[in-house]
C-alpha positions in Angstrom: -16.3 14.9 -7.2 -12.6 15.6 -7.6 -11.4 18.7 -9.5 -10.5 16.5 -12.5 -13.9 14.7 -12.3 -11.8 11.4 -12.3 -13.1 8.5 -10.1 -11.3 8.1 -6.7 -8.7 5.3 -6.3 -8.4 5.8 -2.5 -8.6 8.3 0.3 -6.3 8.8 3.4 -7.3 10.8 6.4 -4.6 12.9 8.0 -4.2 14.0 11.6 -1.8 16.8 10.9 -3.0 19.1 9.4 -6.2 18.2 11.2 -9.4 17.5 9.2 -7.6 17.1 5.9 -7.7 14.3 3.3 -5.3 13.1 0.6 -7.1 11.7 -2.4 -5.7 9.9 -5.3 -7.8 9.6 -8.4 -7.7 6.8 -10.9 -6.1 9.2 -13.4 -3.2 9.9 -11.0 -4.1 13.3 -9.5 -3.0 13.6 -5.9 -5.2 16.1 -4.1 -4.9 17.6 -0.5 -8.3 18.7 0.7 -9.4 20.6 3.9 -12.7 19.3 5.3 -13.1 21.7 8.3 -15.4 24.1 6.5 -18.9 23.7 5.1 -17.4 23.4 1.6 -14.3 21.3 1.2 -11.3 23.3 0.1 -8.6 22.0 -2.2 -5.2 23.0 -0.6 -3.0 21.5 -3.4 -3.1 19.1 -6.2 -0.4 17.4 -8.4 -0.8 15.2 -11.4 1.5 12.2 -11.3 3.4 11.5 -14.5 1.9 8.3 -15.9 3.8 8.1 -19.3 7.4 7.9 -18.0 10.0 7.4 -20.8 10.8 3.7 -21.3 7.9 2.5 -19.3 4.5 1.2 -20.5 2.1 4.1 -19.6 0.0 3.6 -16.5 -3.6 3.6 -17.5 -5.4 3.4 -14.2 -4.5 3.9 -10.5 -6.3 1.6 -8.2 -4.8 2.3 -4.7 -2.3 4.4 -2.8 -0.7 4.0 0.6 0.4 7.1 2.6 2.7 5.8 5.4 2.0 8.4 8.1 -0.9 10.5 9.4 0.9 13.8 8.5 2.8 15.3 5.5 6.2 14.1 6.7 7.0 11.0 4.7 9.8 11.0 2.1 7.8 8.6 -0.1 4.4 7.0 -0.6 3.2 4.0 -2.6 0.7 3.6 -5.4 -0.7 0.6 -7.2 -1.6 1.0 -10.9 -2.3 -0.9 -14.0 0.1 -0.4 -16.9 -1.7 -0.3 -20.3 -3.2 -3.7 -21.2 -1.8 -5.3 -18.1 -3.8 -8.1 -16.3 -2.4 -7.4 -12.9 -1.1 -4.1 -11.3 2.3 -2.9 -10.3 3.4 -1.4 -7.0 5.3 1.9 -7.3 7.1 4.1 -4.8 6.8 7.9 -5.3 9.0 10.5 -3.6 7.2 13.4 -2.0 10.0 15.7 -3.2 9.8 15.8 -6.9 7.3 12.9 -7.3 9.9 10.5 -8.8 8.5 7.0 -9.3 10.2 3.6 -9.1 8.8 0.2 -9.7 8.8 -2.0 -6.6 6.8 -5.1 -7.3 4.9 -6.6 -10.3 1.7 -8.7 -10.3 0.3 -7.4 -7.1 -3.0 -8.9 -5.9 -5.6 -6.5 -7.3 -7.5 -5.3 -4.2 -7.2 -2.4 -1.7 -5.7 -4.7 1.0 -2.7 -6.1 -0.9 -0.1 -3.5 0.2 0.7 -2.2 3.7 3.5 -0.4 5.5 4.7 0.4 9.0 7.5 2.3 10.8 6.5 5.5 8.9 7.1 3.8 5.5 10.4 2.1 6.3 8.8 -1.4 6.3 6.7 -2.3 3.2 4.9 -5.6 2.6 2.9 -6.5 -0.5 1.3 -9.8 -1.7 1.3 -11.6 -5.0 -1.1 -14.5 -5.4 1.3 -17.1 -3.8 4.2 -14.9 -2.5 4.6 -12.2 0.1 7.2 -9.5 -0.5 8.8 -7.5 2.3 11.3 -4.6 2.0 13.2 -2.6 4.6 13.7 0.8 3.0 16.3 1.6 5.7 18.9 -0.8 4.4 17.1 -1.8 1.2 16.9 -5.5 2.3 14.3 -7.6 0.6 12.6 -10.9 1.6 10.3 -13.2 -0.2 8.1 -15.9 1.4 5.7 -18.4 -0.1 2.1 -19.3 0.9 2.4 -22.9 -0.2 -0.8 -24.0 -2.0 -2.9 -21.3 -0.5 -3.5 -17.9 -2.2 -2.9 -14.6 -0.3 -5.8 -12.3 0.0 -4.7 -9.4 2.2 -1.9 -8.1 4.4 -1.4 -5.7 7.4 1.8 -4.4 8.9 2.5 -3.6 12.6 2.9 0.2 13.1 6.3 0.0 14.9 7.7 -3.6 14.8 9.0 -5.7 12.0 5.9 -7.9 12.0 3.1 -8.4 9.6 0.0 -10.5 9.1 -1.5 -12.1 6.0 -4.8 -13.6 5.2 -5.5 -16.3 2.6 -8.2 -17.9 0.6 -8.6 -20.8 3.1 -9.5 -18.5 5.9 -6.1 -18.7 7.6 -4.4 -15.7 9.2 -0.6 -15.9 9.7 1.5 -13.7 11.9 5.0 -13.2 10.5 8.2 -12.1 12.3 12.0 -12.2 11.8 11.1 -12.0 8.1 14.6 -10.8 7.1 16.4 -13.6 8.9 16.4 -16.4 6.3 17.0 -19.3 8.7 14.8 -18.0 11.6 11.6 -16.7 9.9 8.8 -16.9 12.5 5.2 -17.8 11.3 2.3 -18.4 13.6 -1.3 -19.4 12.7 -3.3 -16.8 14.6 -6.9 -17.5 13.6 -9.1 -19.5 11.2 -12.2 -18.4 9.3 -14.5 -20.4 7.2 -14.3 -18.0 4.3 -11.3 -16.2 2.6 -9.9 -13.4 4.7 -11.0 -10.1 3.2 -9.0 -7.6 5.3 -6.7 -7.3 8.3 -5.7 -4.4 10.5 -3.4 -3.7 13.5 -4.5 -1.0 16.0 -2.4 2.1 16.5 -0.9 0.3 19.6 -0.1 -2.8 17.4 -2.7 -5.2 18.8 
């Protein structure tokens, strides 16, 4: 149970500090926990502001993406439902001050619809029929369509500007050169008989 007793939205395991976890609750509490003792110890916690002036209040957090295995990133990403919304919004949050910005609306509502690589510089998220990619280094954005198929999940290469998507037909696509409008690369990597539920690159990018 979390200190606030709120249900957990997602958990990230860190390698530095070793044996620690970052937990985001559905109510927006970000908790850093040490697990190297018999009783887990809360190292820090912060309540994200969910009722930002001028925004529809966020009612429920459903996911968060921490882009590194340590506490070094300048930002992380959360997915949450604004009040009465049918589909969630993707937000970026700075680690210094916890300032939030909206990144993408109508994100596919599962734990595998947002991924990042290059320590958070490269972000990819899926809507039902569109994939959104952003380079936070130069703020360049790209949009790509799935045609008639619906996206179900996405994974991003840890170091290269490459990502993979799965869809409801069982198809996996490998995407590259996504910011070069006239030379976008897209390769069918594998087929499944059922919708693709999840994808992952290894730490080596395989």
